[in-house]
C-alpha positions in Angstrom: 32.9 -100.7 13.5 30.3 -98.7 11.6 27.6 -100.6 9.7 29.0 -99.7 6.3 32.4 -101.1 7.2 30.9 -104.2 8.7 28.9 -104.9 5.6 31.9 -104.4 3.4 33.9 -106.9 5.5 31.1 -109.4 5.3 30.9 -109.1 1.5 34.6 -109.9 1.2 33.8 -113.5 2.2 30.7 -113.9 -0.1 30.9 -115.1 -3.6 29.9 -112.8 -6.4 26.6 -114.7 -7.0 25.8 -114.5 -3.3 26.3 -110.7 -3.3 24.2 -110.4 -6.5 21.4 -112.5 -5.0 21.4 -110.4 -1.8 21.3 -107.2 -3.9 18.4 -108.5 -5.9 16.5 -109.4 -2.8 17.2 -105.9 -1.3 16.0 -104.3 -4.5 12.7 -106.3 -4.5 12.0 -105.4 -0.9 12.9 -101.8 -1.2 10.7 -101.3 -4.4 7.8 -103.4 -3.0 4.6 -101.3 -2.3 2.3 -104.2 -1.7 2.1 -104.9 2.1 0.7 -108.4 1.4 3.7 -109.4 -0.6 7.0 -110.5 0.9 10.3 -111.5 -0.6 12.7 -113.9 1.2 16.0 -115.6 0.3 15.6 -119.3 0.0 17.9 -121.4 -2.4 21.4 -120.3 -1.6 23.9 -122.9 -2.9 21.1 -125.6 -3.2 20.4 -125.6 -6.9 17.2 -127.7 -6.4 15.5 -124.7 -4.8 15.1 -121.3 -6.5 16.8 -118.2 -5.0 13.9 -115.9 -3.9 10.5 -117.0 -2.7 7.5 -114.7 -3.0 5.0 -114.9 -0.1 1.6 -113.5 -0.8 -1.0 -113.2 2.1 1.4 -115.5 4.1 1.2 -118.2 1.5 4.1 -119.3 -0.8 3.0 -118.0 -4.2 6.0 -118.5 -6.5 9.8 -118.1 -6.9 12.2 -115.7 -8.6 15.5 -116.9 -10.0 18.4 -114.3 -9.6 20.8 -114.4 -12.5 23.9 -112.4 -13.1 24.2 -111.0 -16.7 26.4 -113.9 -17.6 25.7 -117.1 -15.6 24.7 -120.8 -15.7 21.0 -121.6 -15.9 20.7 -125.4 -15.6 22.4 -128.7 -16.1 22.0 -132.5 -16.1 24.4 -135.4 -15.8 25.1 -138.0 -18.5 26.5 -141.5 -18.2 27.7 -143.9 -21.0 26.3 -147.3 -21.8 28.1 -150.4 -23.1 27.8 -148.9 -26.7 29.6 -145.8 -25.6 26.4 -143.7 -26.0 25.3 -141.2 -23.5 22.1 -141.6 -21.5 20.4 -139.6 -18.7 21.8 -140.4 -15.3 19.4 -141.7 -12.7 21.4 -139.5 -10.2 19.9 -136.4 -11.7 17.6 -134.6 -9.2 15.4 -133.6 -12.2 13.3 -135.9 -14.4 14.1 -136.5 -18.0 11.8 -134.8 -20.5 11.3 -134.5 -24.2 13.8 -131.6 -24.5 16.6 -133.4 -22.6 15.9 -136.5 -24.7 16.3 -134.4 -27.9 19.6 -132.9 -26.6 21.0 -136.3 -25.8 20.0 -137.7 -29.2 21.8 -134.7 -30.8 25.0 -135.5 -28.8 24.9 -139.2 -29.8 24.0 -138.7 -33.4 26.8 -136.2 -33.8 29.2 -138.6 -32.1 30.2 -136.0 -29.5 30.6 -139.1 -27.1 33.8 -139.9 -29.0 35.5 -136.5 -28.4 37.8 -136.4 -25.4 37.7 -132.6 -24.9 36.6 -131.5 -21.4 34.5 -128.7 -22.9 32.5 -129.3 -26.1 30.2 -126.5 -27.4 26.7 -127.7 -28.4 25.2 -126.3 -31.6 21.7 -126.2 -30.2 18.9 -123.8 -31.3 17.9 -121.0 -28.9 14.3 -122.4 -29.0 15.4 -125.9 -27.8 17.5 -124.5 -25.0 14.7 -122.2 -23.9 12.2 -125.0 -24.0 14.4 -127.0 -21.7 14.9 -124.0 -19.3 11.2 -123.2 -19.2 10.4 -126.8 -18.3 13.2 -126.8 -15.7 12.0 -123.6 -14.0 8.4 -124.6 -14.2 9.2 -127.6 -12.0 10.8 -125.2 -9.5 7.7 -123.0 -9.5 9.7 -120.0 -10.9 7.7 -117.2 -12.6 10.4 -114.6 -13.1 14.1 -114.2 -13.6 15.7 -111.1 -12.1 18.9 -109.7 -13.6 20.6 -106.4 -14.0 21.9 -104.3 -16.9 23.4 -100.8 -17.0 20.0 -99.3 -16.4 19.2 -101.3 -13.3 17.4 -104.4 -12.2 15.0 -106.1 -14.6 12.2 -108.7 -13.9 11.9 -111.0 -16.9 8.6 -113.0 -17.1 9.3 -116.7 -17.7 8.0 -117.2 -21.2 9.7 -118.1 -24.5 9.4 -114.7 -26.2 10.8 -112.6 -23.2 13.7 -115.0 -22.6 14.8 -115.1 -26.2 14.5 -111.3 -26.5 16.5 -110.8 -23.3 19.2 -113.4 -23.3 21.5 -115.3 -25.6 21.6 -119.0 -24.5 24.3 -121.6 -25.1 24.9 -125.3 -24.1 28.2 -127.1 -23.4 29.0 -130.7 -22.8 31.5 -130.6 -20.0 33.5 -133.2 -18.0 33.4 -132.5 -14.3 33.7 -134.3 -10.9 30.5 -136.2 -10.0 29.4 -134.8 -6.6 30.6 -135.5 -3.1 30.0 -137.6 0.1 30.2 -137.1 3.8 33.6 -137.4 5.6 34.4 -140.9 6.9 35.8 -141.6 10.3 38.9 -143.1 8.7 39.8 -139.7 7.2 39.2 -137.7 10.3 42.5 -138.3 12.1 44.5 -137.7 8.9 42.4 -134.6 8.3 43.2 -133.0 11.7 46.9 -133.8 11.1 46.8 -131.9 7.8 45.0 -128.9 9.2 46.5 -128.9 12.7 48.0 -125.4 12.4 44.5 -124.0 11.8 42.5 -126.5 13.8 40.6 -125.2 17.0 38.0 -127.9 17.7 35.1 -129.8 16.3 31.5 -130.3 17.4 28.1 -131.7 16.1 25.8 -128.9 15.0 22.4 -129.6 13.3 23.5 -133.3 13.0 26.6 -132.3 11.1 30.2 -132.7 12.2 31.6 -129.1 12.1 35.3 -128.0 12.3 36.3 -124.7 13.8 39.4 -123.4 12.0 41.5 -120.2 12.3 41.1 -119.2 8.6 38.5 -117.8 6.2 37.0 -118.9 2.9 36.4 -122.3 1.2 39.4 -124.4 0.4 40.4 -128.0 -0.8 43.2 -130.2 0.5 44.3 -133.6 -0.9 44.7 -136.6 1.4 45.7 -140.0 -0.1 44.5 -139.0 -3.5 41.2 -137.7 -2.4 40.1 -134.0 -2.5 38.5 -132.8 0.7 36.3 -129.7 0.3 36.0 -127.4 3.2 32.8 -125.3 3.0 32.8 -122.3 5.4 29.6 -121.8 7.5 29.1 -119.1 10.2 31.7 -118.2 12.8 34.6 -119.9 11.0 33.0 -123.3 11.2 33.4 -125.7 8.3 31.6 -128.7 6.9 34.0 -131.2 5.1 33.0 -133.3 2.1 35.0 -135.8 0.1 34.9 -135.0 -3.6 34.3 -137.8 -6.0 37.3 -139.0 -8.1 34.9 -140.0 -10.9 34.5 -137.7 -13.9 31.1 -137.5 -15.6 29.9 -135.5 -18.5 27.3 -132.8 -17.8 25.2 -130.8 -20.2 25.4 -127.2 -18.9 23.3 -124.3 -20.0 24.4 -120.6 -19.8 22.8 -117.3 -20.5 24.3 -114.0 -21.5 22.2 -110.8 -21.1 21.7 -108.8 -24.4 22.8 -105.2 -23.9 
């Protein structure tokens, strides 16, 4: 198989954001004229680490966040207290700050905690959302956002003026499942029974139980009322996680590139 066909086949099993991030990395490396500067992929699906790290003189200098023209750009989880008011969950991997406090106060004052919709638009100012995003990315050592419009790739410096001039921002209060946990032994026999037509074998790789299946792509099956998420790794190997049955509210931020 020629390299072009191999790349096209590989891309079929990548999500759009993964393809976009790879293309951004390729662009940065191809346009780089500084031999002391290197760009490498880092974050992947781990949202706690940014997408592209910049190495200068063999030392980590900063990160670049790859963002499609319309995409999410941050979130935090909320819980409810005995008074039915939202508060910042201790399970967040980020720390509460003055901007997230202001957003939570807005939600409680406007009694959005009493609305049962799964998606509630937040009428927040662009300045407040950008302040939150700047603080969020500063903690991740991000200096630029890379995106793409009809004229090509753009590196956006991480400051308030450039962000507001480049993107429209929005916030949503959204109900979603609250994370996942490792597969328990009690589920394993049932799991193999459910996937037996695709099951090849299982083994421990990098301290994780991996399942080799004769199929492609991520998928979910339900066993005894629990959703089991199969995340594809290399060579048709899968990691399995039990998705939580608990619904929590999240504040989710999105950006939309101005054309």
